[in-house]
N, C-alpha and C positions, 0 to 999 in steps of 0.2 A: 404538639404531636398527639394525636388521638390513639390510645391503646385499644386494640381489638381483642376480644376473647370469645372462645367457643366452648361449649360444654364438653368436657372429656368424659366424666361420669358423675353420678350422684349416689349418695347413700341415704336411705330412708328407713326409719323405724316405725313399724306398725304393731298394733295390738288389737286382738279380737275384742277385748274389753271396751275399747273406744270405737270399734268399728272402722278403724282407719289409722291415721297418724297417731303416734304415741308421744305425748309431751313429757314423759317421765324421766328423760335422760338429757344430759349435756354431753357434747362431743369433746373429746380430748385429742389434740394433735401434738404428738411428741416432737421435740426439737429436731431429732434426726429426720423425721418425715418432713417437717417444715423446711428443713434445709434442702432436701431433695426436691421439694416443690419449687423453691426459689431457684435452684440450679436449672431446673427444667422449664422455667418460665411458666409455672403453673400457679394457680391461685385457689386457695380453699376459702369458700364463703358459706356461712350458715344462714339459712332463711327458712322460717316457719318449721324449725326443727330438722330440716333436711340439710345435709352437707353436700355442697356442690364443689367439684374440682374443675376449674376452668383452665383452658390452654390459650396462651397468648398467640395470636396469629397475625400475619401480615395482610396487606390489601388483597392478596390473591387467595386468602383463606388457608395458607400453609403455616404450620408451626414455625415460630421464629427461632426455636431451639432444635438442634438435631435430635430427632426422636430416638435414634439408635442408642444414645447414651442412657436412655431410661427403660428401654425394652427389657423385660424380665425383672425390673426393680420392684421391690415389695414396699408398699406404703401401708402404714399402720395408723388406725384410728380407734380410740377408746370410747366406750359407752359408760358413762358414770351416772348412777342413779341420782335423781334430784328429789325423790320422794321416799319416805320411809314405809309407804303403804303398798309398794309394788307387789310384794309376795302375797298380800291379802287376796288379790283377784287374779293372780297369774298361775296357770297350771304348770306344774313341774313334777315329773315322775321319776327322774333319774336319781337313784339313791347314792351314786358315787360323786355327786356334786355338792360342794359347799362353798359359798362366797369367801369364806375365810381362808380357804386353801386351794381353790380352783378358779379358773376363768373360762368363759365360753369363747371359743375362737371360730369365726366364720371366715372362710377362704373362697376365692374363685379359682380353685385348683383344678377341679375336674372339668369345669366349664368356665372359660375365662369371661363369659358374659353373664354369669349368675353365681350366686353364693351356694356353696355346698351346705349340707346339713352341718350343724355346729359340731365341733370337737370339745370335749371337756378336758382341759389341760391343767394338770397339777402344777402349781407354782410354789407351794410351800409344803413341807420343808424343801430347801434347794436340793436338786439332784447332784449326785457326785460327778466330778469331772468338770471340764470347762464347758459352759453352756454355749450353744450356737448363737449367732447374732439374732436369729429369729426369736429364740427363746428369751434372750435378753430384752428385746423390744416388747414382747408380751408381758414379761415379768415387770418391766418398768411401768407399763400402763396399769397393771393390776395394783402396783404399789401406790399409784396416784388415785386409786379408788375405782378403777374400771371394773364393771361386772362382766363386760364382754369386750372383745377386740375384733375388729374387722381388718383382715389382711388382704390387700388388693395387689395382685401381680399385674403390672402394666404390660399391655399387649399392643401390638401394632394396630390391631383393629380399632382400638380406642380412638385413633387419629383419623379414622374415616368418617368425616363429619357428614352424615347422611340426613341430618335433621331429626333422627330418632334418638331420643335421650337414652343413654345406657344407664339403667337404674339397678342398683343392688339393694335388696330389701332384707332387713332383719325383722322377723315376725315372731310375736309371742302370742300364746293361746290363753284364753280366759279360763279361769277355774270354774268347774261345774259342781254345784252343790244343791242339795234339797232345801227349798224354802221352808221355814218354820215360823209360825206365828203363835206366840203364847198370849192368849187373851185372858185377862184377869178382871174379875168382877164378882159380885155376890151371886149366889147360886141361881136366883130367879132370873137375873139378867143374862145368864149363860144358856138358858134353855132355848133350844131350837136354832142355835147359831150354826152357820156354816161359812166356809170360805170357798168362793167359786171364781172361775176364770170367765168373767162376763164376755159374752159374744165370742168365746174362743180366741181372745186377743193374744193369748200366749200359748199357742199350739194345743189348746184344749187341756192344759194341765189340770189334774185333779188333786184334791186334798183329803187325806185321812184325818179323822179327829180322835183324840185320846183324852179321857177324863181321869181324875185321880184314881178311880176304881180300876183303871187299865194301866196303871203306872208300870206294871211288870213288862209291858210291851215297849217301854222306852229304853233308850241307851243309858248307860251310867251317867254320861254327861248331861243328858236331858233330865234325868231324875234329880241330879244335883241342882240343876237350874230351877226346877219347879219348887224345890224346897226353899230356895232363896226368894222366890217371887212373892210368896204369901207369908207375912209374919204370923206367928202364933196368936191365938186369941182374937182373931178377926173373923168377920163374916164372909170375907172374900175367898174365892177358890179360883181354879184355872181350868182352861181347856187348851190343848195343843192341836193346832192344825198343821200337818206336815205334808208337803207335796209328795206325790207318789213317783215323781221322776225328778232327776236333777235338772237344774236350770243354769244356763251360762250367766256368770256375773257380767254386768254391763254398766257402763257409765251413763247410759241413756235412761230416761224415765220409762219404766215398764208399767203401762196403764192396763186397767181392766181387772186386776185381782181385787175382789171385793168381799168384805165381810157382810153377810146378810142375816136376817132373822126370818126363818120360815114361818108361814102361817099354818097352824095344825090342820085346818079343814080343807085346804086346797093347795094348788101348786104355786100360788103367788108368794111373794116375799117382799120384805122391806130392806132396802139398802141401809146398812148402819155406817159403814165406812167404805167409800169408793176409792179405788186406787190405793190400796194398802202400801205402806212404805217398803222400799227395797234396801238391801244392805249398802251402806256407804263405803267409799273407798278406804276409810280408816277403820273399818270394821272387820274383825276376823270372824269368819263364818257368816251364814245367811239366816241368822235367827233374830227375829224382832219381837218386842214385847208391846202389847196393846192393852192399855188400861181403860175400862169402860165404867162410867158412873151410872148410865141409864141406857136402856135400849127400848125403842118404841115398838109396839106390837100393832100399831094401826097402819 
């Protein structure tokens, strides 16, 4: 006998850093939810990072299980981080959130066909009194390492198989930071250098330059970094090129940001390094160090 299934709904994680699907998480399906799925002849399948919940149907495309028994039921799914670098490139401004004591909860409460804005739920220390079943489910997933929990309330509309997939999306924003390039070389090789956005490939971003004589314009962290860049008793020095606007962290190659050497007599220049490096996922901050041994003036 051939079993037939139709899509009931799907869960997807996206991130601005990747420009689409986010591979940074694994899905957790607690036993209580797994049992509800089995009882309702539903099947959870994970493909390409998406979690699909399928409904077993008969030859007439009708659910084989009475849907009334599942209406209003809440299904819980956890998002557990699979990388330690997530917060390096993820924007987060809520001061009342800490992964050690809180969990993010996404619900389809206000609109059964989409997720509400997340709630920050405190899970530790435990609240006084007997916790609700909902709170127990959320705390259980947090204890398993979930950074976020998706709570889906089953609605009758889920079973109207119209051919349009019901998709619930959890989206994260990318951190925005100023790009900074510390170029280290001897004084002669640092003359007439500049960092430019060639052909306005990156929204025409501009860069300010700072030399040791302008160290007072740097932040304390930048001043500390310049001290570590150049050992004492060497001929090397540094120049800092800092973008004048913040740039969104991205996993994709950002091309066009170029280190050039200007010619003093005209507007022409020589490209020294095309497509300067971008911050890696495992890097905190958007500061890069470039060491030069020689620059051409021809």
